[in-house]
C-alpha positions as CSV (number, residue, x, y, z in Angstrom):
1,M,-10.9,-43.9,-73.9
2,F,-7.6,-43.9,-71.2
3,N,-9.2,-46.3,-68.6
4,P,-7.0,-46.1,-65.5
5,A,-7.4,-49.5,-63.9
6,R,-6.5,-51.4,-67.5
7,S,-3.3,-49.3,-67.7
8,A,-2.5,-50.1,-64.1
9,E,-2.8,-53.8,-64.8
10,R,-0.6,-53.5,-68.0
11,M,1.6,-52.4,-66.1
12,F,1.9,-54.6,-63.4
13,L,2.1,-57.4,-65.7
14,L,4.7,-55.4,-67.8
15,S,7.0,-55.3,-64.5
16,I,6.4,-58.8,-64.0
17,V,7.9,-60.0,-67.4
18,L,10.9,-57.5,-66.8
19,T,11.8,-58.4,-63.7
20,I,11.6,-61.9,-64.9
21,S,13.6,-61.5,-67.3
22,L,16.5,-60.0,-65.4
23,F,16.7,-62.9,-63.1
24,S,16.7,-65.2,-65.6
25,T,19.6,-63.1,-67.3
26,E,21.4,-63.2,-64.0
27,A,20.9,-67.0,-63.7
28,R,22.3,-67.6,-66.7
29,T,25.6,-65.1,-66.2
30,R,26.2,-66.5,-62.6
31,P,28.3,-69.7,-62.4
32,N,27.4,-72.1,-59.8
33,P,29.9,-73.0,-57.5
34,I,29.4,-76.3,-57.4
35,D,28.3,-77.3,-60.8
36,E,30.5,-75.0,-62.8
37,K,34.3,-74.7,-63.2
38,E,36.3,-71.6,-62.3
39,D,36.5,-69.3,-65.5
40,R,40.4,-70.1,-64.6
41,Q,41.5,-73.2,-65.2
42,V,42.8,-74.8,-61.9
43,T,46.9,-75.2,-61.9
44,V,48.6,-78.1,-60.1
45,A,52.6,-78.2,-60.0
46,I,54.1,-81.7,-59.1
47,V,57.4,-81.7,-57.7
48,L,59.2,-84.7,-58.8
49,F,62.8,-86.3,-57.9
50,D,64.7,-89.3,-58.4
51,G,62.7,-91.9,-56.4
52,V,59.6,-90.2,-55.9
53,Q,57.1,-92.8,-54.8
54,I,54.5,-93.4,-58.1
55,I,51.3,-93.6,-56.4
56,D,51.9,-90.2,-54.1
57,Y,51.7,-88.4,-57.6
58,S,50.0,-90.6,-59.7
59,G,46.8,-90.7,-57.6
60,P,46.1,-87.2,-57.3
61,W,47.2,-86.6,-60.4
62,E,44.2,-88.9,-61.8
63,V,41.7,-87.0,-59.0
64,F,43.2,-83.3,-60.4
65,G,43.0,-84.5,-64.1
66,Q,39.5,-86.0,-63.7
67,A,38.3,-82.1,-62.2
68,G,39.9,-81.0,-65.5
69,F,43.0,-79.2,-63.5
70,K,46.0,-78.3,-65.3
71,V,48.9,-80.9,-64.1
72,F,52.4,-80.3,-64.7
73,T,55.5,-81.5,-62.8
74,V,58.7,-79.6,-62.0
75,A,62.3,-81.0,-60.8
76,D,66.0,-79.9,-60.5
77,K,66.4,-80.7,-64.4
78,T,64.1,-81.7,-66.9
79,E,66.1,-84.8,-67.9
80,P,64.5,-88.1,-67.0
81,L,64.5,-89.4,-63.6
82,T,63.8,-92.8,-62.2
83,T,60.9,-93.4,-59.4
84,R,60.7,-95.6,-57.2
85,F,60.0,-99.0,-59.0
86,D,62.3,-97.7,-61.9
87,Q,59.4,-95.5,-63.6
88,K,61.0,-93.2,-66.1
89,V,59.8,-89.5,-66.1
90,T,60.3,-86.3,-67.9
91,P,59.7,-83.3,-65.9
92,D,57.9,-80.2,-67.7
93,Y,60.0,-77.8,-66.1
94,T,62.8,-76.6,-64.0
95,F,63.3,-75.3,-60.8
96,D,64.1,-72.0,-63.0
97,N,61.4,-71.7,-65.5
98,S,58.4,-73.0,-63.7
99,P,55.3,-71.0,-63.7
100,D,53.3,-70.5,-60.4
101,A,50.4,-72.8,-59.7
102,D,47.2,-72.7,-57.3
103,I,48.1,-76.1,-56.0
104,I,51.4,-77.3,-55.1
105,L,51.8,-81.4,-54.3
106,L,54.8,-82.5,-52.9
107,P,54.8,-86.7,-52.8
108,G,57.3,-88.6,-50.9
109,G,59.4,-92.1,-51.7
110,R,62.5,-92.9,-50.7
111,G,64.2,-89.4,-52.8
112,T,62.9,-87.5,-50.2
113,T,65.5,-87.2,-47.7
114,K,67.8,-86.1,-50.5
115,A,65.2,-84.2,-52.1
116,A,65.0,-82.3,-48.7
117,E,68.6,-81.6,-48.9
118,N,68.6,-79.7,-52.1
119,P,68.4,-75.9,-51.8
120,R,67.0,-75.3,-55.3
121,A,64.2,-77.4,-54.4
122,I,63.5,-76.0,-51.3
123,R,63.7,-72.3,-52.1
124,W,61.3,-73.0,-54.8
125,I,58.7,-74.3,-52.9
126,Q,59.0,-71.6,-50.3
127,D,58.8,-68.9,-53.3
128,K,56.0,-71.0,-54.9
129,A,53.9,-70.8,-51.8
130,K,53.4,-67.3,-51.3
131,N,51.3,-67.1,-54.1
132,A,49.6,-70.7,-54.5
133,R,46.3,-71.3,-53.1
134,Y,47.0,-74.6,-51.4
135,V,50.2,-76.7,-51.0
136,M,49.8,-80.4,-50.0
137,S,52.1,-83.2,-49.2
138,V,51.8,-87.1,-49.8
139,C,53.5,-89.5,-47.6
140,T,57.1,-88.5,-46.9
141,G,56.7,-85.1,-49.1
142,A,55.9,-84.0,-45.3
143,F,59.2,-83.5,-45.0
144,L,60.0,-81.4,-47.4
145,L,57.4,-78.9,-46.2
146,A,59.2,-79.4,-42.6
147,R,62.4,-78.1,-44.3
148,T,60.8,-75.3,-45.4
149,G,59.5,-74.2,-42.5
150,L,55.8,-74.1,-43.8
151,L,54.8,-76.8,-40.8
152,D,56.1,-74.5,-37.9
153,G,53.3,-73.9,-35.8
154,L,50.9,-76.4,-37.6
155,S,49.8,-79.9,-37.7
156,A,50.5,-82.9,-40.1
157,T,50.8,-86.3,-40.6
158,T,52.8,-88.5,-42.9
159,F,53.6,-92.5,-43.6
160,H,52.9,-94.5,-40.7
161,S,56.1,-95.6,-39.9
162,A,57.6,-92.2,-40.3
163,I,55.6,-90.5,-37.8
164,P,58.5,-90.5,-35.1
165,S,61.1,-89.4,-37.6
166,L,58.8,-86.3,-38.6
167,E,58.5,-85.5,-35.0
168,K,62.0,-85.0,-34.8
169,A,62.4,-83.3,-38.1
170,A,59.3,-80.7,-37.2
171,P,59.7,-80.0,-33.3
172,K,57.4,-77.1,-33.9
173,T,54.8,-78.9,-35.7
174,K,52.1,-81.4,-33.9
175,V,52.4,-84.5,-35.4
176,V,49.2,-86.8,-35.6
177,Y,48.9,-90.3,-36.3
178,D,45.3,-91.2,-36.7
179,Q,44.2,-88.6,-39.5
180,R,44.7,-89.5,-43.1
181,Y,44.7,-85.8,-44.1
182,I,45.0,-82.8,-42.3
183,D,43.8,-79.4,-43.6
184,N,45.4,-76.5,-41.9
185,G,43.9,-73.9,-44.2
186,K,46.6,-73.3,-46.9
187,V,48.8,-76.2,-45.6
188,I,47.5,-79.9,-46.2
189,T,49.5,-83.1,-45.3
190,T,48.2,-86.8,-46.1
191,A,49.4,-89.8,-44.6
192,G,51.1,-92.5,-46.8
193,L,50.4,-93.7,-50.4
194,S,46.7,-94.1,-51.2
195,S,46.0,-91.3,-48.6
196,G,47.2,-88.9,-51.1
197,I,43.9,-89.6,-53.0
198,D,41.9,-88.5,-50.2
199,G,43.6,-85.5,-49.6
200,A,43.2,-84.6,-53.8
201,L,39.5,-85.4,-53.2
202,H,39.4,-82.9,-50.7
203,L,40.8,-80.0,-52.6
204,V,38.1,-80.8,-55.4
205,E,35.3,-80.4,-52.8
206,L,37.0,-77.2,-51.5
207,I,37.4,-75.7,-55.2
208,Q,34.5,-77.1,-56.4
209,G,32.1,-78.3,-54.3
210,K,31.3,-81.9,-52.4
211,G,29.3,-83.4,-55.2
212,Q,31.6,-82.7,-57.5
213,A,34.2,-84.5,-55.6
214,Q,31.7,-87.6,-54.7
215,N,31.1,-87.8,-58.0
216,E,34.8,-88.3,-58.8
217,A,35.6,-90.7,-56.4
218,L,32.3,-92.9,-58.0
219,V,34.1,-92.5,-61.7
220,L,37.4,-93.4,-59.8
221,E,35.7,-96.5,-57.9
222,Y,37.6,-95.1,-55.2
223,N,35.4,-95.5,-51.4
224,W,35.9,-92.0,-50.6
225,Q,34.2,-91.3,-46.9
226,G,36.2,-87.5,-46.5
227,D,38.1,-87.5,-43.2
228,K,36.0,-90.7,-41.7
229,T,38.5,-93.4,-42.7
230,P,41.0,-94.3,-40.3
231,A,44.5,-93.7,-40.7
232,R,46.9,-96.9,-41.0
233,A,49.2,-95.4,-38.1
234,A,45.7,-96.0,-36.0
235,F,45.6,-99.8,-36.7
236,A,46.0,-101.9,-33.6
237,D,49.7,-103.0,-34.5
238,R,50.5,-99.6,-33.5
239,Y,50.7,-101.3,-30.1
240,L,52.8,-104.4,-31.1
241,P,56.4,-104.8,-31.4
242,D,57.8,-105.0,-35.3
243,F,59.3,-108.2,-34.4
244,S,62.0,-107.8,-36.9
245,E,64.2,-110.3,-35.1
246,L,62.4,-112.9,-36.5
247,D,62.9,-114.3,-39.9
248,G,59.9,-115.8,-41.8
249,K,57.2,-114.6,-43.9
250,Y,53.5,-113.7,-43.7
251,I,50.8,-116.4,-44.1
252,S,47.8,-113.7,-43.5
253,V,47.5,-110.2,-42.0
254,E,44.3,-108.6,-41.2
255,G,43.2,-105.6,-38.6
256,D,42.0,-102.3,-38.1
257,V,41.9,-99.9,-35.5
258,H,40.0,-102.5,-33.4
259,H,41.8,-105.7,-33.8
260,W,44.8,-107.3,-35.5
261,D,45.3,-110.8,-36.8
262,M,48.2,-112.4,-38.0
263,H,49.8,-115.7,-39.0
264,A,53.3,-116.2,-39.8
265,Q,55.8,-118.8,-40.8
266,V,59.2,-118.4,-38.7
267,W,62.2,-120.1,-39.6
268,N,64.4,-118.4,-37.1
269,P,64.8,-118.6,-34.3
270,T,65.2,-122.4,-34.6
271,S,62.6,-123.7,-31.7
272,V,58.7,-123.4,-30.4
273,A,61.2,-122.0,-26.9
274,A,63.3,-119.8,-28.5
275,I,60.6,-117.8,-30.7
276,M,58.1,-117.5,-27.8
277,E,61.4,-116.5,-25.3
278,L,61.8,-113.7,-28.1
279,M,58.3,-112.7,-28.3
280,K,57.6,-112.5,-24.6
281,K,60.5,-110.1,-24.3
282,Q,59.7,-107.5,-27.4
283,I,56.0,-107.8,-26.3
284,A,57.2,-106.8,-22.5
285,T,58.3,-103.3,-24.3
286,T,55.1,-102.7,-26.4
287,P,55.0,-99.5,-28.0
288,H,52.3,-96.3,-27.0
289,A,51.6,-98.6,-23.6
290,I,51.1,-96.5,-20.4
291,S,50.7,-99.3,-17.9
292,P,53.2,-102.5,-17.6
293,V,52.5,-105.3,-19.6
294,V,50.4,-108.1,-17.7
295,F,51.4,-111.6,-18.9
296,S,48.2,-113.4,-17.8
297,R,48.9,-116.7,-18.8
298,Q,51.8,-118.9,-20.3
299,S,51.8,-122.8,-21.6
300,Q,54.3,-124.4,-23.0
301,T,55.6,-128.0,-24.4
302,S,57.7,-129.5,-26.6
303,Q,55.2,-129.0,-29.3
304,R,53.3,-126.1,-28.5
305,S,53.6,-123.0,-26.5
306,E,50.9,-120.3,-26.1
307,L,50.8,-117.0,-24.2
308,E,48.3,-113.8,-23.3
309,W,49.0,-110.4,-22.1
310,K,47.2,-107.4,-21.5
311,F,48.0,-103.6,-20.9
312,K,46.3,-100.1,-21.3
313,D,47.6,-97.6,-24.2
314,D,48.1,-94.1,-24.5
315,L,44.4,-93.2,-24.5
316,G,43.6,-95.0,-21.9
317,R,41.8,-98.0,-23.8
318,F,42.5,-101.7,-22.5
319,W,43.9,-104.6,-24.8
320,A,44.4,-108.5,-24.5
321,G,47.0,-110.6,-26.7
322,Y,47.3,-113.8,-27.7
323,I,50.1,-115.6,-29.4
324,S,50.8,-119.2,-30.2
325,T,53.5,-121.2,-31.7
326,A,53.9,-124.6,-32.8
327,P,56.0,-126.7,-35.6
328,S,54.8,-126.5,-39.2
329,F,52.7,-129.3,-40.2
330,N,54.0,-129.1,-43.6
331,E,57.5,-127.8,-43.5
332,K,60.1,-129.3,-41.7
333,D,62.2,-127.0,-39.2
334,K,59.7,-124.3,-39.6
335,F,56.8,-123.2,-37.4
336,D,53.6,-121.5,-37.5
337,L,52.7,-118.4,-35.3
338,T,49.6,-117.0,-34.5
339,L,49.2,-113.4,-33.1
340,R,45.8,-111.8,-32.1
341,L,45.3,-108.4,-30.3
342,I,41.7,-106.9,-29.5
343,R,41.2,-103.7,-27.6
344,Q,38.2,-104.5,-24.9
345,E,35.5,-102.6,-24.0
346,K,36.6,-102.3,-20.2
């Protein structure tokens, strides 16, 4: 006999089974944006040139390779080129026959200036950037971007000692010194050398998810902290002269954004008094100081000289410095130099 209640119960159970089945099928076919790779392999084109810095392209290449991206190289010719420190590399493509890529990577190095003057390279970057999802420079590769005009109206960074030069080369760009990488959306620039690894991990995060990028950093044994890692250009020696007129060698150098501690052995100038006279002259013109440098204490004998100074930087922070020089205990006609710079709370 037909039982309406029993029939309704069966129909209800059947609807539950069908619903579960449909959701299960959808879960199997819908890609997870974090755990699953894209259906199409992400491609990366790395521009190479004579004098290119090895870590600028090899660091990101390692990251992209771990992520499963397809990486290829492009240069003016497919003949072997010589990188910084004389590594030989044979490019995969030329500017005439290279395919498009999702990511264009522009490394830096001593050959950047010559590469930026190559109209074929500049036209290739401008053309391929139109269809690329991201364009990233590493170190002085930012000068290639500047030449293309792709940095106009954006923020950018580069190798710490090249920042003043980039400000001149890219007058329409806000040049930043205190970030390891800067994301403008499509265009990303990184600071020097190993900063390219940070930028590459950031791209993996954007494409595959934060967890994938974090896992890659662990596999690479790289201490990746996203954009929290201080940039080299923001370290305390930003507020020290370059001491280029000294002849000597470093014994130890240590520092961060809060302090700088340096020990060196100097052999020219050839006396304690001459060394300290030069140091005082250079410290008086401390870069990025908005207040006059005030020398608070100075003592000098034939065997030892000490100097202390204070100033306020371009961010309104106060600093205190100390330097001493004395004859070396171990080597004749050489002098031990100690320098400390500390940011104060006041």
